[in-house]
N, CA, C, O and the ligand as a Tripos MOL2 file, in Angstrom:
@<TRIPOS>MOLECULE
protein
  289   287    73     0     0
PROTEIN
NO_CHARGES

@<TRIPOS>ATOM
      1 N         -64.1540  -15.0410  -29.8330 N.3       1 MET1
      2 CA        -64.9390  -14.0120  -29.1550 C.3       1 MET1
      3 C         -65.5030  -14.5530  -27.8590 C.2       1 MET1
      4 O         -65.9310  -15.7040  -27.7740 O.2       1 MET1
      5 N         -65.4940  -13.7370  -26.9020 N.am      2 LYS2
      6 CA        -66.0320  -14.1550  -25.6190 C.3       2 LYS2
      7 C         -67.5330  -13.8690  -25.5640 C.2       2 LYS2
      8 O         -68.0110  -12.8750  -26.1100 O.2       2 LYS2
      9 N         -68.2370  -14.7310  -24.9160 N.am      3 PRO3
     10 CA        -69.6300  -14.3790  -24.6230 C.3       3 PRO3
     11 C         -69.6730  -13.3040  -23.5610 C.2       3 PRO3
     12 O         -69.3900  -13.5530  -22.3890 O.2       3 PRO3
     13 N         -70.0160  -12.1550  -23.9700 N.am      4 GLN4
     14 CA        -69.9500  -11.0240  -23.0640 C.3       4 GLN4
     15 C         -71.2510  -10.2570  -23.1400 C.2       4 GLN4
     16 O         -71.7160   -9.8670  -24.2110 O.2       4 GLN4
     17 N         -71.8050  -10.0620  -22.0030 N.am      5 ARG5
     18 CA        -73.0470   -9.3120  -22.0030 C.3       5 ARG5
     19 C         -72.7680   -7.8500  -21.7020 C.2       5 ARG5
     20 O         -72.0860   -7.5070  -20.7360 O.2       5 ARG5
     21 N         -73.2910   -7.0390  -22.5220 N.am      6 THR6
     22 CA        -73.0960   -5.6190  -22.3110 C.3       6 THR6
     23 C         -74.1030   -5.1290  -21.2830 C.2       6 THR6
     24 O         -75.3080   -5.3580  -21.3930 O.2       6 THR6
     25 N         -73.5920   -4.4810  -20.3340 N.am      7 SER7
     26 CA        -74.4560   -3.9510  -19.3000 C.3       7 SER7
     27 C         -74.9830   -2.5990  -19.7390 C.2       7 SER7
     28 O         -74.3160   -1.5720  -19.6150 O.2       7 SER7
     29 N         -76.1740   -2.6320  -20.2460 N.am      8 LYS8
     30 CA        -76.7330   -1.3820  -20.7330 C.3       8 LYS8
     31 C         -77.2600   -0.5370  -19.5890 C.2       8 LYS8
     32 O         -77.1970    0.6910  -19.6230 O.2       8 LYS8
     33 N         -77.7620   -1.1900  -18.6120 N.am      9 ALA9
     34 CA        -78.2900   -0.4460  -17.4770 C.3       9 ALA9
     35 C         -77.1820   -0.2190  -16.4560 C.2       9 ALA9
     36 O         -76.1830   -0.9360  -16.4210 O.2       9 ALA9
     37 N         -77.3800    0.7550  -15.6660 N.am     10 ALA10
     38 CA        -76.4250    1.0140  -14.6020 C.3      10 ALA10
     39 C         -76.4560   -0.1290  -13.5920 C.2      10 ALA10
     40 O         -77.5090   -0.6860  -13.2800 O.2      10 ALA10
     41 N         -75.3090   -0.4460  -13.1090 N.am     11 VAL11
     42 CA        -75.2100   -1.5940  -12.2140 C.3      11 VAL11
     43 C         -75.4690   -1.1240  -10.7920 C.2      11 VAL11
     44 O         -74.5580   -0.9450   -9.9840 O.2      11 VAL11
     45 N         -76.7180   -0.9400  -10.5350 N.am     12 GLU12
     46 CA        -77.0620   -0.5430   -9.1820 C.3      12 GLU12
     47 C         -77.4220   -1.7570   -8.3460 C.2      12 GLU12
     48 O         -77.0110   -1.8900   -7.1930 O.2      12 GLU12
     49 N         -78.1920   -2.6290   -8.9500 N.am     13 SER13
     50 CA        -78.5590   -3.8440   -8.2320 C.3      13 SER13
     51 C         -77.5860   -4.9400   -8.6210 C.2      13 SER13
     52 O         -77.9240   -5.8550   -9.3730 O.2      13 SER13
     53 N         -76.3920   -4.8380   -8.1060 N.am     14 PHE14
     54 CA        -75.3500   -5.7580   -8.5320 C.3      14 PHE14
     55 C         -75.5690   -7.1620   -8.0070 C.2      14 PHE14
     56 O         -74.9500   -8.1110   -8.4870 O.2      14 PHE14
     57 N         -76.4320   -7.2960   -7.0430 N.am     15 ARG15
     58 CA        -76.6810   -8.6300   -6.5060 C.3      15 ARG15
     59 C         -77.4690   -9.4870   -7.4940 C.2      15 ARG15
     60 O         -77.4670  -10.7150   -7.4060 O.2      15 ARG15
     61 N         -78.1350   -8.8320   -8.4240 N.am     16 ASP16
     62 CA        -78.8840   -9.5970   -9.4080 C.3      16 ASP16
     63 C         -77.9730  -10.2050  -10.4600 C.2      16 ASP16
     64 O         -78.4000  -11.0480  -11.2490 O.2      16 ASP16
     65 N         -76.7590   -9.7920  -10.4710 N.am     17 PHE17
     66 CA        -75.8350  -10.2310  -11.5080 C.3      17 PHE17
     67 C         -75.3370  -11.6480  -11.2700 C.2      17 PHE17
     68 O         -74.8020  -12.2720  -12.1860 O.2      17 PHE17
     69 N         -75.4980  -12.1560  -10.0880 N.am     18 THR18
     70 CA        -74.8620  -13.4040   -9.7150 C.3      18 THR18
     71 C         -75.5090  -14.6280  -10.3490 C.2      18 THR18
     72 O         -74.9880  -15.7360  -10.2220 O.2      18 THR18
     73 N         -76.6300  -14.4470  -11.0250 N.am     19 ALA19
     74 CA        -77.3760  -15.6130  -11.4950 C.3      19 ALA19
     75 C         -76.7070  -16.2910  -12.6800 C.2      19 ALA19
     76 O         -76.9730  -17.4630  -12.9460 O.2      19 ALA19
     77 N         -75.8600  -15.5910  -13.3870 N.am     20 SER20
     78 CA        -75.3590  -16.1070  -14.6470 C.3      20 SER20
     79 C         -74.2120  -17.0880  -14.4230 C.2      20 SER20
     80 O         -73.6730  -17.2170  -13.3250 O.2      20 SER20
     81 N         -73.8700  -17.7620  -15.4940 N.am     21 ALA21
     82 CA        -72.7450  -18.6790  -15.4810 C.3      21 ALA21
     83 C         -71.6530  -18.1420  -16.3870 C.2      21 ALA21
     84 O         -71.9230  -17.4700  -17.3820 O.2      21 ALA21
     85 N         -70.4300  -18.4450  -16.0290 N.am     22 LEU22
     86 CA        -69.3000  -18.0020  -16.8270 C.3      22 LEU22
     87 C         -68.5310  -19.2120  -17.3100 C.2      22 LEU22
     88 O         -68.5650  -20.2800  -16.7000 O.2      22 LEU22
     89 N         -67.8420  -19.0230  -18.4070 N.am     23 PHE23
     90 CA        -67.0420  -20.1150  -18.9360 C.3      23 PHE23
     91 C         -65.7850  -20.2750  -18.0960 C.2      23 PHE23
     92 O         -65.0350  -19.3190  -17.8930 O.2      23 PHE23
     93 N         -65.5630  -21.4690  -17.6170 N.am     24 CYS24
     94 CA        -64.3830  -21.7440  -16.8180 C.3      24 CYS24
     95 C         -63.3470  -22.4600  -17.6770 C.2      24 CYS24
     96 O         -63.6180  -23.5500  -18.1820 O.2      24 CYS24
     97 N         -62.1690  -21.8700  -17.8510 N.am     25 PRO25
     98 CA        -61.1440  -22.5010  -18.6760 C.3      25 PRO25
     99 C         -60.5970  -23.7880  -18.0510 C.2      25 PRO25
    100 O         -60.1100  -24.6730  -18.7540 O.2      25 PRO25
    101 N         -60.6850  -23.8750  -16.7420 N.am     26 ARG26
    102 CA        -60.1710  -25.0740  -16.0870 C.3      26 ARG26
    103 C         -61.1320  -26.2430  -16.2320 C.2      26 ARG26
    104 O         -60.7180  -27.3820  -16.4490 O.2      26 ARG26
    105 N         -62.4150  -25.9480  -16.1090 N.am     27 CYS27
    106 CA        -63.4380  -26.9820  -16.2890 C.3      27 CYS27
    107 C         -63.7810  -27.1610  -17.7680 C.2      27 CYS27
    108 O         -64.4170  -28.1430  -18.1520 O.2      27 CYS27
    109 N         -63.3620  -26.2260  -18.5740 N.am     28 ARG28
    110 CA        -63.6840  -26.2310  -20.0030 C.3      28 ARG28
    111 C         -65.1770  -26.3230  -20.2390 C.2      28 ARG28
    112 O         -65.6410  -27.0280  -21.1350 O.2      28 ARG28
    113 N         -65.9020  -25.6150  -19.4410 N.am     29 ALA29
    114 CA        -67.3560  -25.6060  -19.5650 C.3      29 ALA29
    115 C         -67.8920  -24.4000  -18.8120 C.2      29 ALA29
    116 O         -67.2560  -23.8830  -17.8930 O.2      29 ALA29
    117 N         -69.0470  -23.9750  -19.2120 N.am     30 PRO30
    118 CA        -69.6910  -22.9090  -18.4380 C.3      30 PRO30
    119 C         -70.0750  -23.4220  -17.0620 C.2      30 PRO30
    120 O         -70.6530  -24.4990  -16.9200 O.2      30 PRO30
    121 N         -69.7530  -22.6560  -16.0860 N.am     31 GLN31
    122 CA        -70.0300  -23.0610  -14.7150 C.3      31 GLN31
    123 C         -70.7500  -21.9510  -13.9750 C.2      31 GLN31
    124 O         -70.5200  -20.7680  -14.2280 O.2      31 GLN31
    125 N         -71.5970  -22.3300  -13.0890 N.am     32 PRO32
    126 CA        -72.1820  -21.2930  -12.2220 C.3      32 PRO32
    127 C         -71.1060  -20.6950  -11.3410 C.2      32 PRO32
    128 O         -70.1490  -21.3660  -10.9550 O.2      32 PRO32
    129 N         -71.2730  -19.4680  -11.0410 N.am     33 VAL33
    130 CA        -70.2510  -18.7670  -10.2780 C.3      33 VAL33
    131 C         -70.8460  -18.2320   -8.9780 C.2      33 VAL33
    132 O         -72.0500  -18.0130   -8.8480 O.2      33 VAL33
    133 N         -69.9750  -18.0420   -8.0640 N.am     34 ARG34
    134 CA        -70.3780  -17.3340   -6.8560 C.3      34 ARG34
    135 C         -69.4920  -16.1120   -6.7170 C.2      34 ARG34
    136 O         -68.3120  -16.1420   -7.0670 O.2      34 ARG34
    137 N         -70.0490  -15.0780   -6.2210 N.am     35 ASP35
    138 CA        -69.2880  -13.8470   -6.1300 C.3      35 ASP35
    139 C         -68.7100  -13.6800   -4.7370 C.2      35 ASP35
    140 O         -69.2200  -14.1930   -3.7420 O.2      35 ASP35
    141 N         -67.6420  -12.9500   -4.7250 N.am     36 ARG36
    142 CA        -66.9480  -12.7050   -3.4690 C.3      36 ARG36
    143 C         -66.4780  -11.2560   -3.4810 C.2      36 ARG36
    144 O         -65.8830  -10.7860   -4.4510 O.2      36 ARG36
    145 N         -66.7480  -10.5860   -2.4220 N.am     37 LEU37
    146 CA        -66.3110   -9.1930   -2.3410 C.3      37 LEU37
    147 C         -64.8090   -9.1620   -2.1390 C.2      37 LEU37
    148 O         -64.2800   -9.6370   -1.1340 O.2      37 LEU37
    149 N         -64.1390   -8.5880   -3.1260 N.am     38 LEU38
    150 CA        -62.6830   -8.6200   -3.1100 C.3      38 LEU38
    151 C         -62.1180   -7.3700   -2.4540 C.2      38 LEU38
    152 O         -61.2470   -7.4350   -1.5860 O.2      38 LEU38
    153 N         -62.6280   -6.2510   -2.8850 N.am     39 LEU39
    154 CA        -62.0790   -4.9880   -2.4110 C.3      39 LEU39
    155 C         -63.1880   -3.9560   -2.3030 C.2      39 LEU39
    156 O         -64.1380   -3.9580   -3.0860 O.2      39 LEU39
    157 N         -63.0580   -3.1150   -1.3630 N.am     40 VAL40
    158 CA        -63.9450   -1.9550   -1.2950 C.3      40 VAL40
    159 C         -63.1490   -0.7410   -1.7110 C.2      40 VAL40
    160 O         -62.2020   -0.3280   -1.0410 O.2      40 VAL40
    161 N         -63.5560   -0.1790   -2.8340 N.am     41 LEU41
    162 CA        -62.8430    0.9580   -3.3920 C.3      41 LEU41
    163 C         -63.5180    2.2460   -2.9780 C.2      41 LEU41
    164 O         -64.6690    2.2450   -2.5410 O.2      41 LEU41
    165 N         -62.8040    3.3330   -3.1150 N.am     42 PRO42
    166 CA        -63.4200    4.6330   -2.7720 C.3      42 PRO42
    167 C         -64.6550    4.9310   -3.6130 C.2      42 PRO42
    168 O         -65.5760    5.6010   -3.1450 O.2      42 PRO42
    169 N         -64.6830    4.4440   -4.8390 N.am     43 ASP43
    170 CA        -65.8150    4.7630   -5.7130 C.3      43 ASP43
    171 C         -66.6360    3.5310   -6.0650 C.2      43 ASP43
    172 O         -67.4040    3.5530   -7.0260 O.2      43 ASP43
    173 N         -66.4840    2.4760   -5.3110 N.am     44 GLY44
    174 CA        -67.2750    1.2900   -5.6170 C.3      44 GLY44
    175 C         -66.7070    0.0580   -4.9390 C.2      44 GLY44
    176 O         -65.9980    0.1320   -3.9350 O.2      44 GLY44
    177 N         -67.0450   -1.0710   -5.5290 N.am     45 GLU45
    178 CA        -66.5840   -2.3340   -4.9640 C.3      45 GLU45
    179 C         -66.0350   -3.2060   -6.0760 C.2      45 GLU45
    180 O         -66.4490   -3.1020   -7.2310 O.2      45 GLU45
    181 N         -65.1000   -4.0610   -5.7150 N.am     46 LEU46
    182 CA        -64.5400   -4.9970   -6.6660 C.3      46 LEU46
    183 C         -64.9440   -6.3990   -6.2490 C.2      46 LEU46
    184 O         -64.6020   -6.8730   -5.1660 O.2      46 LEU46
    185 N         -65.6850   -7.0530   -7.1420 N.am     47 TRP47
    186 CA        -66.1710   -8.3940   -6.8570 C.3      47 TRP47
    187 C         -65.4020   -9.3940   -7.7000 C.2      47 TRP47
    188 O         -65.0440   -9.1240   -8.8460 O.2      47 TRP47
    189 N         -65.1600  -10.5350   -7.1170 N.am     48 GLU48
    190 CA        -64.5000  -11.6030   -7.8490 C.3      48 GLU48
    191 C         -65.4850  -12.7350   -8.0470 C.2      48 GLU48
    192 O         -66.2880  -13.0450   -7.1680 O.2      48 GLU48
    193 N         -65.4100  -13.3450   -9.2140 N.am     49 TYR49
    194 CA        -66.3020  -14.4490   -9.5280 C.3      49 TYR49
    195 C         -65.5270  -15.7440   -9.5670 C.2      49 TYR49
    196 O         -64.5470  -15.8910  -10.2970 O.2      49 TYR49
    197 N         -65.9940  -16.6800   -8.7610 N.am     50 LEU50
    198 CA        -65.2920  -17.9420   -8.6260 C.3      50 LEU50
    199 C         -66.1520  -19.0750   -9.1590 C.2      50 LEU50
    200 O         -67.3640  -19.1120   -8.9450 O.2      50 LEU50
    201 N         -65.5050  -19.9950   -9.8540 N.am     51 CYS51
    202 CA        -66.1760  -21.1990  -10.3210 C.3      51 CYS51
    203 C         -66.5760  -22.0370   -9.1060 C.2      51 CYS51
    204 O         -65.7670  -22.2810   -8.2110 O.2      51 CYS51
    205 N         -67.8290  -22.4680   -9.0900 N.am     52 VAL52
    206 CA        -68.2860  -23.2280   -7.9270 C.3      52 VAL52
    207 C         -67.7130  -24.6430   -7.9370 C.2      52 VAL52
    208 O         -67.6800  -25.3070   -6.9010 O.2      52 VAL52
    209 N         -67.2660  -25.1050   -9.0950 N.am     53 SER53
    210 CA        -66.7540  -26.4660   -9.1840 C.3      53 SER53
    211 C         -65.3020  -26.5680   -8.7500 C.2      53 SER53
    212 O         -64.9470  -27.4160   -7.9310 O.2      53 SER53
    213 N         -64.4640  -25.6990   -9.3020 N.am     54 CYS54
    214 CA        -63.0430  -25.8180   -9.0180 C.3      54 CYS54
    215 C         -62.4970  -24.6250   -8.2430 C.2      54 CYS54
    216 O         -61.3610  -24.6590   -7.7700 O.2      54 CYS54
    217 N         -63.2840  -23.5900   -8.1130 N.am     55 GLY55
    218 CA        -62.8530  -22.4520   -7.3230 C.3      55 GLY55
    219 C         -61.9420  -21.5040   -8.0570 C.2      55 GLY55
    220 O         -61.3680  -20.6020   -7.4460 O.2      55 GLY55
    221 N         -61.7920  -21.6870   -9.3650 N.am     56 ALA56
    222 CA        -60.9410  -20.7950  -10.1270 C.3      56 ALA56
    223 C         -61.5830  -19.4230  -10.2540 C.2      56 ALA56
    224 O         -62.8060  -19.2960  -10.3120 O.2      56 ALA56
    225 N         -60.7550  -18.4200  -10.2960 N.am     57 SER57
    226 CA        -61.2470  -17.0660  -10.4660 C.3      57 SER57
    227 C         -61.5750  -16.8370  -11.9290 C.2      57 SER57
    228 O         -60.7060  -16.9390  -12.7940 O.2      57 SER57
    229 N         -62.8160  -16.5310  -12.1950 N.am     58 LEU58
    230 CA        -63.2550  -16.3590  -13.5760 C.3      58 LEU58
    231 C         -63.3330  -14.9020  -13.9670 C.2      58 LEU58
    232 O         -63.7280  -14.5710  -15.0850 O.2      58 LEU58
    233 N         -62.9660  -14.0530  -13.0740 N.am     59 GLY59
    234 CA        -62.9640  -12.6550  -13.4370 C.3      59 GLY59
    235 C         -63.4090  -11.7850  -12.2930 C.2      59 GLY59
    236 O         -63.9140  -12.2520  -11.2720 O.2      59 GLY59
    237 N         -63.2060  -10.5250  -12.4950 N.am     60 THR60
    238 CA        -63.6220   -9.5640  -11.4900 C.3      60 THR60
    239 C         -64.5620   -8.5660  -12.1250 C.2      60 THR60
    240 O         -64.5800   -8.3700  -13.3400 O.2      60 THR60
    241 N         -65.3020   -7.9730  -11.3040 N.am     61 ARG61
    242 CA        -66.2310   -6.9660  -11.7820 C.3      61 ARG61
    243 C         -66.2210   -5.8000  -10.8210 C.2      61 ARG61
    244 O         -66.3350   -5.9560   -9.6060 O.2      61 ARG61
    245 N         -66.0820   -4.6510  -11.3970 N.am     62 ARG62
    246 CA        -66.0580   -3.4610  -10.5780 C.3      62 ARG62
    247 C         -67.4430   -2.8280  -10.5790 C.2      62 ARG62
    248 O         -68.0020   -2.5080  -11.6290 O.2      62 ARG62
    249 N         -67.9610   -2.6650   -9.4230 N.am     63 VAL63
    250 CA        -69.2850   -2.0700   -9.2810 C.3      63 VAL63
    251 C         -69.1240   -0.6700   -8.7450 C.2      63 VAL63
    252 O         -68.6270   -0.4520   -7.6400 O.2      63 VAL63
    253 N         -69.5490    0.2510   -9.5390 N.am     64 ARG64
    254 CA        -69.4300    1.6380   -9.1190 C.3      64 ARG64
    255 C         -70.6480    2.0040   -8.2970 C.2      64 ARG64
    256 O         -71.7880    1.6790   -8.6300 O.2      64 ARG64
    257 N         -70.3680    2.6650   -7.2550 N.am     65 SER65
    258 CA        -71.4490    3.0670   -6.3660 C.3      65 SER65
    259 C         -72.0440    4.3840   -6.8350 C.2      65 SER65
    260 O         -71.8800    5.4310   -6.2090 O.2      65 SER65
    261 N         -72.7330    4.2910   -7.9480 N.am     66 GLU66
    262 CA        -73.3560    5.4870   -8.4870 C.3      66 GLU66
    263 C         -74.6320    5.7680   -7.7230 C.2      66 GLU66
    264 O         -75.3640    4.8560   -7.3400 O.2      66 GLU66
    265 N         -74.8740    7.0100   -7.5180 N.am     67 GLY67
    266 CA        -76.0890    7.4000   -6.8420 C.3      67 GLY67
    267 C         -76.0410    7.1770   -5.3390 C.2      67 GLY67
    268 O         -77.0050    7.4470   -4.6220 O.2      67 GLY67
    269 N         -74.9390    6.6960   -4.8930 N.am     68 ARG68
    270 CA        -74.7990    6.4970   -3.4740 C.3      68 ARG68
    271 C         -73.9090    7.5980   -2.8970 C.2      68 ARG68
    272 O         -73.3480    8.4180   -3.6240 O.2      68 ARG68
    273 N         -73.8060    7.5900   -1.6490 N.am     69 THR69
    274 CA        -73.0280    8.6460   -1.0020 C.3      69 THR69
    275 C         -71.5530    8.4620   -1.3030 C.2      69 THR69
    276 O         -70.9810    7.4000   -1.0540 O.2      69 THR69
    277 N         -70.9580    9.4850   -1.8290 N.am     70 LEU70
    278 CA        -69.5400    9.4450   -2.1270 C.3      70 LEU70
    279 C         -68.7810   10.2570   -1.0920 C.2      70 LEU70
    280 O         -69.0640   11.4320   -0.8600 O.2      70 LEU70
    281 N         -67.8400    9.6170   -0.4980 N.am     71 LEU71
    282 CA        -67.0390   10.2990    0.4990 C.3      71 LEU71
    283 C         -65.6320   10.5190   -0.0420 C.2      71 LEU71
    284 O         -64.9880    9.5850   -0.5190 O.2      71 LEU71
    285 N         -65.1810   11.7090    0.0330 N.am     72 HIS72
    286 CA        -63.8300   12.0000   -0.4550 C.3      72 HIS72
    287 C         -62.9510   12.4730    0.6940 C.2      72 HIS72
    288 O         -61.7740   12.7690    0.4900 O.2      72 HIS72
    289 ZN        -64.0600  -24.4910  -12.8850 Zn       73 ZN73
@<TRIPOS>BOND
     1     1     2 1
     2     2     3 1
     3     3     4 2
     4     3     5 am
     5     5     6 1
     6     6     7 1
     7     7     8 2
     8     7     9 am
     9     9    10 1
    10    10    11 1
    11    11    12 2
    12    11    13 am
    13    13    14 1
    14    14    15 1
    15    15    16 2
    16    15    17 am
    17    17    18 1
    18    18    19 1
    19    19    20 2
    20    19    21 am
    21    21    22 1
    22    22    23 1
    23    23    24 2
    24    23    25 am
    25    25    26 1
    26    26    27 1
    27    27    28 2
    28    27    29 am
    29    29    30 1
    30    30    31 1
    31    31    32 2
    32    31    33 am
    33    33    34 1
    34    34    35 1
    35    35    36 2
    36    35    37 am
    37    37    38 1
    38    38    39 1
    39    39    40 2
    40    39    41 am
    41    41    42 1
    42    42    43 1
    43    43    44 2
    44    43    45 am
    45    45    46 1
    46    46    47 1
    47    47    48 2
    48    47    49 am
    49    49    50 1
    50    50    51 1
    51    51    52 2
    52    51    53 am
    53    53    54 1
    54    54    55 1
    55    55    56 2
    56    55    57 am
    57    57    58 1
    58    58    59 1
    59    59    60 2
    60    59    61 am
    61    61    62 1
    62    62    63 1
    63    63    64 2
    64    63    65 am
    65    65    66 1
    66    66    67 1
    67    67    68 2
    68    67    69 am
    69    69    70 1
    70    70    71 1
    71    71    72 2
    72    71    73 am
    73    73    74 1
    74    74    75 1
    75    75    76 2
    76    75    77 am
    77    77    78 1
    78    78    79 1
    79    79    80 2
    80    79    81 am
    81    81    82 1
    82    82    83 1
    83    83    84 2
    84    83    85 am
    85    85    86 1
    86    86    87 1
    87    87    88 2
    88    87    89 am
    89    89    90 1
    90    90    91 1
    91    91    92 2
    92    91    93 am
    93    93    94 1
    94    94    95 1
    95    95    96 2
    96    95    97 am
    97    97    98 1
    98    98    99 1
    99    99   100 2
   100    99   101 am
   101   101   102 1
   102   102   103 1
   103   103   104 2
   104   103   105 am
   105   105   106 1
   106   106   107 1
   107   107   108 2
   108   107   109 am
   109   109   110 1
   110   110   111 1
   111   111   112 2
   112   111   113 am
   113   113   114 1
   114   114   115 1
   115   115   116 2
   116   115   117 am
   117   117   118 1
   118   118   119 1
   119   119   120 2
   120   119   121 am
   121   121   122 1
   122   122   123 1
   123   123   124 2
   124   123   125 am
   125   125   126 1
   126   126   127 1
   127   127   128 2
   128   127   129 am
   129   129   130 1
   130   130   131 1
   131   131   132 2
   132   131   133 am
   133   133   134 1
   134   134   135 1
   135   135   136 2
   136   135   137 am
   137   137   138 1
   138   138   139 1
   139   139   140 2
   140   139   141 am
   141   141   142 1
   142   142   143 1
   143   143   144 2
   144   143   145 am
   145   145   146 1
   146   146   147 1
   147   147   148 2
   148   147   149 am
   149   149   150 1
   150   150   151 1
   151   151   152 2
   152   151   153 am
   153   153   154 1
   154   154   155 1
   155   155   156 2
   156   155   157 am
   157   157   158 1
   158   158   159 1
   159   159   160 2
   160   159   161 am
   161   161   162 1
   162   162   163 1
   163   163   164 2
   164   163   165 am
   165   165   166 1
   166   166   167 1
   167   167   168 2
   168   167   169 am
   169   169   170 1
   170   170   171 1
   171   171   172 2
   172   171   173 am
   173   173   174 1
   174   174   175 1
   175   175   176 2
   176   175   177 am
   177   177   178 1
   178   178   179 1
   179   179   180 2
   180   179   181 am
   181   181   182 1
   182   182   183 1
   183   183   184 2
   184   183   185 am
   185   185   186 1
   186   186   187 1
   187   187   188 2
   188   187   189 am
   189   189   190 1
   190   190   191 1
   191   191   192 2
   192   191   193 am
   193   193   194 1
   194   194   195 1
   195   195   196 2
   196   195   197 am
   197   197   198 1
   198   198   199 1
   199   199   200 2
   200   199   201 am
   201   201   202 1
   202   202   203 1
   203   203   204 2
   204   203   205 am
   205   205   206 1
   206   206   207 1
   207   207   208 2
   208   207   209 am
   209   209   210 1
   210   210   211 1
   211   211   212 2
   212   211   213 am
   213   213   214 1
   214   214   215 1
   215   215   216 2
   216   215   217 am
   217   217   218 1
   218   218   219 1
   219   219   220 2
   220   219   221 am
   221   221   222 1
   222   222   223 1
   223   223   224 2
   224   223   225 am
   225   225   226 1
   226   226   227 1
   227   227   228 2
   228   227   229 am
   229   229   230 1
   230   230   231 1
   231   231   232 2
   232   231   233 am
   233   233   234 1
   234   234   235 1
   235   235   236 2
   236   235   237 am
   237   237   238 1
   238   238   239 1
   239   239   240 2
   240   239   241 am
   241   241   242 1
   242   242   243 1
   243   243   244 2
   244   243   245 am
   245   245   246 1
   246   246   247 1
   247   247   248 2
   248   247   249 am
   249   249   250 1
   250   250   251 1
   251   251   252 2
   252   251   253 am
   253   253   254 1
   254   254   255 1
   255   255   256 2
   256   255   257 am
   257   257   258 1
   258   258   259 1
   259   259   260 2
   260   259   261 am
   261   261   262 1
   262   262   263 1
   263   263   264 2
   264   263   265 am
   265   265   266 1
   266   266   267 1
   267   267   268 2
   268   267   269 am
   269   269   270 1
   270   270   271 1
   271   271   272 2
   272   271   273 am
   273   273   274 1
   274   274   275 1
   275   275   276 2
   276   275   277 am
   277   277   278 1
   278   278   279 1
   279   279   280 2
   280   279   281 am
   281   281   282 1
   282   282   283 1
   283   283   284 2
   284   283   285 am
   285   285   286 1
   286   286   287 1
   287   287   288 2
@<TRIPOS>SUBSTRUCTURE
     1 MET1         2 RESIDUE 1 A MET
     2 LYS2         6 RESIDUE 1 A LYS
     3 PRO3        10 RESIDUE 1 A PRO
     4 GLN4        14 RESIDUE 1 A GLN
     5 ARG5        18 RESIDUE 1 A ARG
     6 THR6        22 RESIDUE 1 A THR
     7 SER7        26 RESIDUE 1 A SER
     8 LYS8        30 RESIDUE 1 A LYS
     9 ALA9        34 RESIDUE 1 A ALA
    10 ALA10       38 RESIDUE 1 A ALA
    11 VAL11       42 RESIDUE 1 A VAL
    12 GLU12       46 RESIDUE 1 A GLU
    13 SER13       50 RESIDUE 1 A SER
    14 PHE14       54 RESIDUE 1 A PHE
    15 ARG15       58 RESIDUE 1 A ARG
    16 ASP16       62 RESIDUE 1 A ASP
    17 PHE17       66 RESIDUE 1 A PHE
    18 THR18       70 RESIDUE 1 A THR
    19 ALA19       74 RESIDUE 1 A ALA
    20 SER20       78 RESIDUE 1 A SER
    21 ALA21       82 RESIDUE 1 A ALA
    22 LEU22       86 RESIDUE 1 A LEU
    23 PHE23       90 RESIDUE 1 A PHE
    24 CYS24       94 RESIDUE 1 A CYS
    25 PRO25       98 RESIDUE 1 A PRO
    26 ARG26      102 RESIDUE 1 A ARG
    27 CYS27      106 RESIDUE 1 A CYS
    28 ARG28      110 RESIDUE 1 A ARG
    29 ALA29      114 RESIDUE 1 A ALA
    30 PRO30      118 RESIDUE 1 A PRO
    31 GLN31      122 RESIDUE 1 A GLN
    32 PRO32      126 RESIDUE 1 A PRO
    33 VAL33      130 RESIDUE 1 A VAL
    34 ARG34      134 RESIDUE 1 A ARG
    35 ASP35      138 RESIDUE 1 A ASP
    36 ARG36      142 RESIDUE 1 A ARG
    37 LEU37      146 RESIDUE 1 A LEU
    38 LEU38      150 RESIDUE 1 A LEU
    39 LEU39      154 RESIDUE 1 A LEU
    40 VAL40      158 RESIDUE 1 A VAL
    41 LEU41      162 RESIDUE 1 A LEU
    42 PRO42      166 RESIDUE 1 A PRO
    43 ASP43      170 RESIDUE 1 A ASP
    44 GLY44      174 RESIDUE 1 A GLY
    45 GLU45      178 RESIDUE 1 A GLU
    46 LEU46      182 RESIDUE 1 A LEU
    47 TRP47      186 RESIDUE 1 A TRP
    48 GLU48      190 RESIDUE 1 A GLU
    49 TYR49      194 RESIDUE 1 A TYR
    50 LEU50      198 RESIDUE 1 A LEU
    51 CYS51      202 RESIDUE 1 A CYS
    52 VAL52      206 RESIDUE 1 A VAL
    53 SER53      210 RESIDUE 1 A SER
    54 CYS54      214 RESIDUE 1 A CYS
    55 GLY55      218 RESIDUE 1 A GLY
    56 ALA56      222 RESIDUE 1 A ALA
    57 SER57      226 RESIDUE 1 A SER
    58 LEU58      230 RESIDUE 1 A LEU
    59 GLY59      234 RESIDUE 1 A GLY
    60 THR60      238 RESIDUE 1 A THR
    61 ARG61      242 RESIDUE 1 A ARG
    62 ARG62      246 RESIDUE 1 A ARG
    63 VAL63      250 RESIDUE 1 A VAL
    64 ARG64      254 RESIDUE 1 A ARG
    65 SER65      258 RESIDUE 1 A SER
    66 GLU66      262 RESIDUE 1 A GLU
    67 GLY67      266 RESIDUE 1 A GLY
    68 ARG68      270 RESIDUE 1 A ARG
    69 THR69      274 RESIDUE 1 A THR
    70 LEU70      278 RESIDUE 1 A LEU
    71 LEU71      282 RESIDUE 1 A LEU
    72 HIS72      286 RESIDUE 1 A HIS
    73 ZN73       289 GROUP 0 **** ****
C-alpha cells in the first residue's frame, strides 16, 4: 500500500501542498520534493513532483482551478 493522503478539502491553495515528502524509488527513501509546473490545462494545472536528491519524477498532480474563472 502506498502512503497516500486523501485530499478531503478542495485543492485551492495548492502551494501549501509542497511541504510534504514522497517516497522515491530511486533513493529508496522518502525525499523532499519540489514541484514544477508541467502543463497548463483548460480546467487546471498539472504539476510534477521531483525528488530533490536525484531529480526523479515522483508523480504528478492535477490541480483543478475550481472557483476560478473558466474560459471555454
Ligand atoms: Zn530520489
